N, C-alpha and C positions, 0 to 999 in steps of 0.2 A: 417510312415516315410515321406509320401508326405505332411501331415498336418504340421509336424515339419518344413519341408523345406519352406512351405508357410509362416509360422510365422517368421522364422529366416532370410530367404534369400530374399523372394519375395519383401518385402518393399525396400530393398537396390537396387534391380533391377529396381524398379519403380523410385527411386530417380535418377538413372543414365540415364534411358531411357526418363524421362521427367524432365529435369533440371529446366525448367521454372516453373512447378508446385512446385518443391522443393523450389525455391526461393520465390514463393508466400507464401508458408507455413512458411518459415523463417521470412518473413516480418510480417505476422500476429502474429507470436510468439514474434517478437521483440517489436511490439507495446504493446501487452499484458504484456510483461515482464517489460517494462518501467513503465507502470501503476501499476503493482504489486510492483515494487521498490519504487514508490512514496508512496503507502499505507504503505509499510514496513518501510519507513523512519519515519512515525509518531510513530510507535512502538519503533524504535531505539531511538528516542529523549527522550521518556518517560522512557524507560528502562535505558538509560545512566544516567538519573537524579535520579531515584529512585530504580533501580534494580528490577522493577516489570514489568511483561508483562501486558500491558493495553488491557484487553479483550474488552473494550469499543471502541477501535479505529475504528473498522468496523462500529459501529453504529454512531460514530461521522461523518464518511463520508456520511452516509445516511442523518443524521440530518442537516448537513451543506448544502448538495445539496438541500434538501427540503425547507430549510429556504430561500435560494436564489430564488428558483422557486416561493415560496409564495410571496416574495416581487415583483417579476416580474408580477405575476398574479394580484397584486393590482395596477398595472400600474406604478410602480416605474421605472424610467430609469435604464438601465443596470449598468452604472458606480455607481450610488447611491445605487442600490440594492446590488452590490458587497461590497461596503463600509459598508452598514448596516449588511450584513451577517458576515463580518469580526468582526464588533462590537458585534454581538450575540455570536460569538465564543470566544471573549475576556471575555464577561460576564460569559460564561460557564466555562472558565478556572478559573476565580476568584471565582466563586461559588463552584466549585469542590475543589479548594485549601482551602477555608474557612471552608466548611462544612464536607469535607471528609478527605483530606490529612493532614491538620494541626492537627486535633485531634488524628491522627494515626501515628504521628512522633515517630520514634524509636520502632514501633511495628514490629513483624516479617513480612517478605516479603509476606508470604502466606495470612496475614490479608489484606494487601494492594491489593493483587491480587484478593481476594474475594470481596473487595470493588468495584473493576472495574466491576465485574459481576452485582453488584447492580446498578452502574451507567448505564450499558447497558440497563437494563430492565426499569429503570426510563426514559431514553431517548426514548425507544420504546413506553412506555405508553404516555408520553408527546407528542411525535411526532404523534402518531395515533390520539390523542385528538385534536391537532392543525391542522394537515395537512390531516388527513384521511388516509385510507389504500391503496388507489389506486396508481398505478405507475404514475409518472409525467415526462413530457419531459422538458428538458432545451431549452430555446429559443436561438438557436444557432445564428440566424441572429442578435439578439440584441447584442451579443458579437463579431459579425463580424467573426465568425468561418467559414472557407470555406466549401463549399458543392461540391458534384461531385467527380470525380475520374480521375486519370491519368493512362495511359497505357505506360509502359516502355518496349521496345523490349528487349528480352532476349532469347538466344539459340533457335531462330526460332519461339518463341512464344511471349507471353506478360505477364508481371507482373502488375497486377492492384493494384494501390495504392489509397486508399480513402484519399481525402484531409483532412478530419476531423481526420483521423489516423495520418497523417503527423503532423498536428497542435498539436494533443494530445501528440505525442512523443516529439516534440520540447519544448512545454510548460512544460511537466513533467521533461525533462532533465534540462531546465533552473532553475526550482524550486529546483531540487536536487542539482545542482551546487551552487546556491545562498545560500541554507541552509548549505551546506558543508563548504563554505567559511565563513559564519557567525559564525558557531560554532567552526571552527578551528582557525580563525585569529582574532577574536574580544575578548574584555575583558569579555563579557558575556559568550562567548564560553569557555574561560579559566576557568571561574567560574563554568560552567557546568561540565567540566572535573574534577575539584576539588571536586564537590559534588558527582560525580559518583565514585570517588576513595574512599571517606570517608565523610559521613555526618558530623560526629563529628569534623574531622579535618577542614572541610570547615567552620563550625560554629566558630571554635576557631580562625580563621583568619579574621572574620568579614563578611563572605559571608552569606547573608540572604537566608536560605533554602526556606522560603515561597515565596520570590520574584522569585527565580530560578524556583520553581515549577509552578508558574503562567506563567512565560515566556515560559517554555517548553510545558506546556499544551496549551498555546495560539499558539505556533508554530505548534504543532501537529494539532490544530484546523484549522489553515490556510492550512496545507498540506491536511487535510481531505476535506476542501472546494474545493481546486483545483482538488483533486481526484474525488470528487462528480461531479464537472462540466464536467470533461473529460469523466468519465464513462457515465454520463447522456447525454452528447452530442453524444456518440456512440450508446446508446440504450435508457435507461430511468433511473430514480431514483425511487427505491422502497425499502421496508424493506428487500426484498430478497437480496439486494446488500451486506448486511453485511456478508452473507455467502461467497460471492466472495471475500470480503475483508479479510476473514480469510485465503485465499491463501497466505497472508503475512507470516503466521507461517512457512510453509516450506521454504519460501524465507529467513527468519531469521535464520532458522536452517542451511541452506547452507552457508549464508554469515557471520553469527555471530551476536549475539544480540546487540552488541555495535559498529558495524562497518558500517559507511555510504557507503564506497566503497563496502562492503560486501552485503549491501542491493541492490545495483545496479547490481552487478555480479549475486547474487542469483536470483534476479527478472528476468534477462535475461535467465538464465539457466532454470528456471521453465517455463517461458512463451514460449520459443522456444521448450523446451522438451515436454511440454504437447501438443502443436500444431502438432509437428511431430508425436508423439505417436498416437494422435487421427486420423490424416489424413492417416497414413500409416499402423498402427497396429490396429486401431479401427475397421475397417470392418472385420478383421480376428478374432477379439476377442469379437464380439458382440456389439461394440460401448461403449460409456460412459467412455473411458479411461481418457479423459480430467478431469473428476471429481475426480479421485483418484491417477493419476500418480504422481502428485506433492508430495503427502504424501508418496508414495512409495520411491521416490528419497530421500526425507527428512529422512525416516527411515534408508536408506542405509548410509547416512551421520552420523546419530546418532550412528550407530554401529561401524563405522570406524574412524570418526573424529567428535566427539560430540561437539567440540567447534566451528565448522564451518570453512570455508576457511580462514577467516580473524579474527576469535575470538582468544582470548588469552587462551592458555592451562593452566588450573588451577591445581596446584600440592599442595596437602594437606599433611602435615606431621602428622603422627600418632605415 
């Protein structure tokens, strides 16, 4: 009975007794959640255009980050390195559309899904051949990203905010807002929604499916580049980062695979939830909660609301 009390009640007692630590945990979860939402946005864009979960998005984050770092290591100034990295992501989008997507038009979704597996491992092989397998650091000074920390008084204690985390959250939020506006309010955005509703109907009104796919994969590449920079600035960029990027899957399950607001809300729920779980329940359950709690939350949503918070409920007549 005592052990059950410790697991169920003691964490809540700690939250009340040390509100400054609780706020610190919330902040760290908020930053992680915004970055999860940014990565999930890349999945949402491609899913909206093709109805396929792009398994390669996580590897695109790694590849984009390593590309930028490689240009910096060659002595290229940061602004030019960023432009060149964007150009590489555009070439990647065109190559994928020409060699993979175009030949598979009108094929079952599972075929396109399996094709993204192939893209993932091609990027891993090419990335290791070009960049090597060692973790690499983003030159934060070159991008004028702030260093150090701020201490904010709270409930008799302090909440420590890393300046790089503040910058990461702001940049990620601006990127999400800009893409949401672009795809909701522009002509290309309307074309994207038409393609998402029906490929054949979009083709019948003169929308080029090939161009839309290039645009969407390029946008997903830019999202991957920004995510790679932000994650790299907080730690480093390595091929292990693709595993972290797959945390976007629970985010999508919570928010809905076609919803940009859902990606934001889902990212915040997962980010804050796993940090609170690890800090308060982790010591009582042997640690490691952060690695699997997101998937447990997602499983609960699949059981009770499989379309997610903002997804459309699908009703099939039989």
